[in-house]
C-alpha positions in Angstrom: 3.4 9.3 -32.3 3.0 7.2 -35.1 0.2 8.4 -36.5 1.4 12.0 -36.2 4.2 10.9 -38.5 2.3 8.7 -40.9 -0.1 11.6 -41.4 3.7 14.1 -41.4 4.9 11.2 -43.9 7.6 10.7 -42.4 6.9 7.1 -41.8 4.9 5.2 -44.4 3.2 3.2 -42.2 2.7 2.6 -38.6 3.8 -0.5 -37.0 1.6 -3.0 -35.1 2.2 -2.5 -31.5 1.3 -5.5 -28.6 1.6 -4.9 -25.5 2.5 -7.0 -22.6 0.0 -8.4 -20.0 0.4 -6.3 -16.9 1.3 -8.1 -14.1 -0.8 -8.3 -11.0 -0.4 -5.9 -8.2 1.8 -6.4 -5.1 0.1 -7.1 -2.3 2.7 -7.5 0.2 1.7 -5.0 3.0 2.0 -4.6 7.0 0.1 -4.4 10.2 1.2 -2.8 12.8 2.0 -5.3 15.0 4.1 -6.5 12.1 5.8 -2.9 11.8 6.6 -2.6 15.3 8.7 -5.6 15.2 10.3 -4.7 12.1 11.3 -1.3 13.3 12.6 -2.7 16.7 14.9 -4.9 14.4 16.0 -2.0 11.7 19.2 0.1 12.9 18.7 3.6 15.1 19.1 5.8 11.8 16.7 3.8 9.1 13.9 4.2 11.8 13.0 7.6 10.5 12.5 7.0 6.7 11.0 3.5 7.6 8.0 5.7 9.8 7.6 8.1 7.4 6.9 5.2 4.7 4.7 3.6 6.3 2.3 6.4 8.2 2.8 8.4 5.1 2.9 6.5 1.7 5.6 8.3 0.3 7.9 7.3 -2.4 11.2 6.6 -1.2 13.1 8.7 -4.0 10.6 10.9 -3.1 11.3 11.1 1.0 15.3 10.8 0.2 15.0 14.5 -1.2 13.7 16.3 1.9 15.8 18.7 3.7 14.8 20.7 6.7 14.3 23.6 5.1 11.2 21.9 4.2 9.9 20.7 7.7 7.7 22.3 9.9 7.6 20.4 12.9 5.3 23.1 14.9 2.6 22.4 12.1 3.5 18.8 11.2 3.7 19.0 7.6 6.0 18.3 4.9 6.2 20.8 2.1 7.7 18.5 -1.2 8.4 20.5 -4.3 7.5 19.4 -7.8 10.9 18.8 -9.0 11.2 16.6 -6.4 8.0 14.1 -7.6 7.8 11.7 -9.4 4.2 13.2 -10.3 5.9 16.7 -10.7 3.1 17.8 -9.0 4.2 19.9 -5.3 2.2 18.6 -2.4 2.0 19.0 1.6 2.6 15.4 3.5 1.5 15.8 7.1 3.6 13.8 9.8 2.3 11.7 12.6 3.1 12.7 16.2 5.4 9.4 16.4 7.7 10.5 13.7 7.0 14.4 15.0 8.5 12.6 18.4 11.7 11.4 16.7 12.3 14.0 14.5 12.6 16.8 17.4 15.0 14.6 18.4 17.7 14.9 15.3 20.3 17.1 15.4 21.4 18.4 13.7 18.6 19.6 11.6 20.2 20.8 8.3 20.6 18.4 5.0 18.9 16.0 4.3 16.5 14.3 6.8 16.0 11.1 6.1 19.2 8.4 5.7 19.2 5.0 3.6 22.8 3.8 4.5 23.4 -0.1 4.1 19.4 0.3 3.9 18.8 -2.9 1.5 21.4 -4.6 3.6 19.8 -3.6 7.0 16.4 -4.1 5.5 16.4 -7.5 4.2 17.7 -8.8 7.8 15.1 -7.2 9.9 12.9 -9.1 7.5 14.2 -12.3 7.2 15.3 -12.6 11.7 11.0 -11.5 11.8 9.6 -14.5 9.0 8.8 -11.1 6.7 11.1 -12.8 4.0 13.6 -15.3 3.6 17.8 -14.8 3.0 20.4 -17.1 1.5 23.7 -17.6 1.1 24.7 -18.3 -2.1 28.2 -19.2 -3.2 29.4 -17.8 -6.4 32.5 -19.2 -8.2 34.4 -15.3 -7.7 31.6 -14.0 -4.7 28.9 -14.8 -2.2 26.3 -13.1 -2.4 22.5 -13.1 -0.5 18.8 -13.6 -2.5 16.2 -12.5 -0.6 12.6 -13.7 -1.6 9.9 -11.6 1.0 8.2 -8.0 1.8 10.4 -5.2 0.0 10.4 -1.4 0.9 8.1 -0.5 -1.5 4.9 -2.2 0.4 5.5 0.0 2.6 3.7 2.7 0.6 0.6 -0.1 -0.3 1.0 -0.6 3.8 -0.2 3.0 4.2 -3.0 2.9 1.7 -4.4 0.6 3.5 -3.6 2.1 6.8 -4.7 5.5 5.6 -8.0 4.0 4.0 -9.2 1.5 6.9 -8.9 4.3 9.0 -11.6 6.3 6.6 -9.6 9.2 4.9 -11.7 9.6 1.9 -9.7 8.4 -1.6 -9.1 12.0 -3.0 -7.3 12.7 0.7 -5.1 9.8 0.2 -4.3 10.1 -3.3 -3.3 13.8 -2.2 -0.8 12.5 0.7 0.8 9.9 -1.1 0.9 11.6 -4.2 -0.7 8.6 -6.8 -2.2 11.1 -10.0 -4.7 8.9 -11.3 -7.1 6.2 -9.7 -5.8 3.2 -11.7 -2.9 3.3 -10.3 -4.1 4.3 -6.7 -6.2 1.2 -6.4 -3.5 -1.2 -7.5 -1.9 0.0 -4.0 -5.2 0.0 -2.6 -5.3 -3.3 -1.2 -8.1 -5.5 0.6 -7.3 -7.7 2.7 -9.5 -11.2 3.7 -10.1 -9.7 7.1 -11.1 -5.8 5.2 -13.6 -8.2 3.6 -15.0 -9.9 7.1 -15.2 -6.6 8.9 -16.8 -5.0 6.1 -19.3 -7.6 6.3 -19.5 -7.6 9.9 -20.2 -4.1 9.4 -23.0 -4.8 6.7 -24.9 -7.3 9.5 -24.7 -4.6 12.2 -26.3 -1.8 10.2 -28.7 -4.1 8.7 -28.9 -5.8 12.0 -33.1 -5.5 12.5 -33.8 -6.7 8.8 -31.9 -9.7 9.4 -33.6 -10.6 12.4 -37.3 -10.3 11.3 -35.5 -11.9 7.9 -34.9 -15.0 10.1 -38.1 -15.3 12.2 -40.2 -15.5 8.7 -38.2 -17.7 7.1 -38.5 -20.0 10.5 -42.4 -20.1 10.8 -42.2 -20.5 6.6 -44.2 -24.3 6.2 -42.4 -26.9 6.0 -44.3 -27.3 2.1 -43.2 -24.1 1.6 -39.3 -24.9 2.9 -39.3 -28.2 1.2 -39.8 -26.2 -1.8 -37.9 -23.7 -1.9 -35.0 -26.4 -1.5 -36.4 -28.2 -4.7 -36.3 -24.8 -6.1 -32.4 -24.1 -5.2 -31.2 -27.5 -5.6 -32.4 -27.8 -9.3 -30.4 -23.9 -9.8 -27.4 -25.4 -8.5 -27.8 -28.9 -10.7 -28.8 -26.0 -13.8 -25.6 -24.4 -13.0 
């Protein structure tokens, strides 16, 4: 924009702009057992919204705009209109059976589907109760308030991306569900935990079991002199590093 303005002689020179380093991506996510415990601590009116965010990874701002006319419980789908999404692209969101069962029990089916009444306070209380956050009372000169640190509602979106990936859903399909427009942004949500990495190695070991066994046998039969020489080579490399 500035270069075009300079070419059009609207400005005399293009100022130098230094970009601020992007902060590291948040790593908050919920395991299934943690989510179940948290859900039980939340008021009933908030559970449909939290279930939707955890299973489908939709943004909270998008979820709160959904009307019952956009929900089809028979096909288990929700249609998001372009004007309701951050990317301005409409999309179809599939629903899990557990959420469909909850929505079927809700009446009347008119107006907004999900409620976020008192969400912030109830979320902080529930997270603090199950060890996912800390809520501290702070005494101020005019009033008392609570300082909260820990899991945030937006971490449910990260959890959904991780769960879908672990279930074997492709990156492109996950992006269609969650509404991520670029792979760069999507990968900031695609959390890989130490358990995920360990599981990946176990899969590799299982797939390569025959090769691993043959390698072990060969090493076991290596002459002592060759073993010593290999050890010396490794030691010298480490010393050089």
